[in-house]
ROKENU-505292 format. One record per residue (C-alpha): residue number from 1; residue in one letter; x, y, z. Coordinates in steps of 0.1 Angstrom, whole numbers, m for minus. Each point is the difference from the previous one (the first is absolute). Layout:
REM residues N
NODE  resi  resn     xx     yy     zz
NODE   NUM     a      X      Y      Z
...
REM end
This chain:
REM residues 121
NODE  resi  resn     xx     yy     zz
NODE     1     q  m1084    415   m108
NODE     2     v    m21    m23     21
NODE     3     q    m32    m18    m10
NODE     4     l    m25    m15     23
NODE     5     v    m25    m25    m11
NODE     6     e    m28    m10     23
NODE     7     s    m22    m31     m4
NODE     8     g    m24    m22     18
NODE     9     g    m29     24      6
NODE    10     g    m36    m10     m7
NODE    11     l    m32    m10     16
NODE    12     a     m4    m20     32
NODE    13     q    m27     m8     25
NODE    14     a      2     11     35
NODE    15     g     20    m25     20
NODE    16     g     20    m10    m31
NODE    17     s     36      6    m10
NODE    18     l     20     17    m27
NODE    19     r     37      4     m6
NODE    20     l     15     31    m16
NODE    21     s     34      2    m15
NODE    22     c     22     30     m9
NODE    23     a     30     m6    m22
NODE    24     a     27     27     m1
NODE    25     s     24      2    m29
NODE    26     g     24     24    m17
NODE    27     s     30     19     13
NODE    28     i     m2    m11     36
NODE    29     v     31      0     21
NODE    30     t    m16     m6     34
NODE    31     i    m35      1     13
NODE    32     n     m6     18     32
NODE    33     s    m37    m10      5
NODE    34     m    m30    m13    m18
NODE    35     t    m34     10     10
NODE    36     w    m37     m7     m7
NODE    37     q    m24     28      3
NODE    38     r    m37      1     m9
NODE    39     q    m26     26     m9
NODE    40     a    m37     m5      1
NODE    41     p    m24     25    m17
NODE    42     g     m3     31     21
NODE    43     n     28    m10     23
NODE    44     q     36     10      4
NODE    45     r     27    m25    m10
NODE    46     e     10    m21     31
NODE    47     l     28    m23     10
NODE    48     v     m8    m37     m4
NODE    49     a     34    m16      5
NODE    50     q     37      7     m4
NODE    51     v     31    m21     m1
NODE    52     r     34     16      4
NODE    53     s     35    m10    m11
NODE    54     d      8    m15     34
NODE    55     g    m30    m23     m3
NODE    56     a    m21     18     26
NODE    57     s    m36      6     m9
NODE    58     n    m29     20     13
NODE    59     y    m37      2     m7
NODE    60     g    m30     23      1
NODE    61     d    m22     m6     30
NODE    62     s    m30    m10    m21
NODE    63     v     19    m30    m16
NODE    64     k     21    m13     29
NODE    65     g     m5    m37      5
NODE    66     r    m16     m4    m34
NODE    67     f     26     11    m25
NODE    68     t     36    m12     m4
NODE    69     v     27     19    m20
NODE    70     s     31    m18    m13
NODE    71     r     28      6    m24
NODE    72     d     21    m20    m24
NODE    73     t     32     20      3
NODE    74     a     18    m17    m29
NODE    75     k    m29      7    m24
NODE    76     n    m10     34     15
NODE    77     i    m36    m12      3
NODE    78     m    m23      9     29
NODE    79     y    m31    m21      9
NODE    80     l    m30      8     20
NODE    81     q    m20    m30     12
NODE    82     m    m35     12     10
NODE    83     d    m21    m24     20
NODE    84     n    m34      4     17
NODE    85     l     m8     28    m24
NODE    86     k    m27     25     10
NODE    87     v    m22     22    m22
NODE    88     e     19     30     14
NODE    89     d     32    m13    m16
NODE    90     t    m14     10    m33
NODE    91     a     24     26    m15
NODE    92     v     27      5    m26
NODE    93     y     32    m14     13
NODE    94     y     32     18     m9
NODE    95     c     36    m12      2
NODE    96     k     27     25     11
NODE    97     v     37     m5     m2
NODE    98     i     27     21     15
NODE    99     c     34     m9    m15
NODE   100     q     34     12    m11
NODE   101     t      5      0    m38
NODE   102     g     31     20     m6
NODE   103     t     16     26     22
NODE   104     p     12    m17     32
NODE   105     g    m22      9     30
NODE   106     r    m27     16    m22
NODE   107     l    m34    m17      3
NODE   108     s    m29      3    m24
NODE   109     t    m36     m9      3
NODE   110     y    m20    m20    m26
NODE   111     w    m37     m9     m2
NODE   112     g    m18    m28    m18
NODE   113     q    m31      6    m20
NODE   114     g    m23    m16     26
NODE   115     t    m21    m31      0
NODE   116     q    m37     m2     10
NODE   117     v    m11    m22     28
NODE   118     t    m37     m4      5
NODE   119     v    m15    m20     28
NODE   120     s    m37     m9     m1
NODE   121     a    m22     m9     30
REM end
């Protein structure tokens, strides 16, 4: 199957930066998209950023202009550079990958375990 390992979370001050990584491994044939989502206590999970197989990316409105998503296609690693962090960015950040692992044309979705990001004032 597919394993996702997230890293880079931690504590930062408002205005600071953090960089998250999500490494995908296992029986991956092709990756359709890699996505960061986050969930704060009491809130629904929301889109942070996504990068697709064609290289196109999109962002949640609350992070546009501050966060940058990128991908190392050869290593199947997705990065999230988070700059000018705000207290409201505090959440558990999850990596999601949609990929083909076996049957041609069949896509499956995998989630990482999540990494905590805490931003202090």
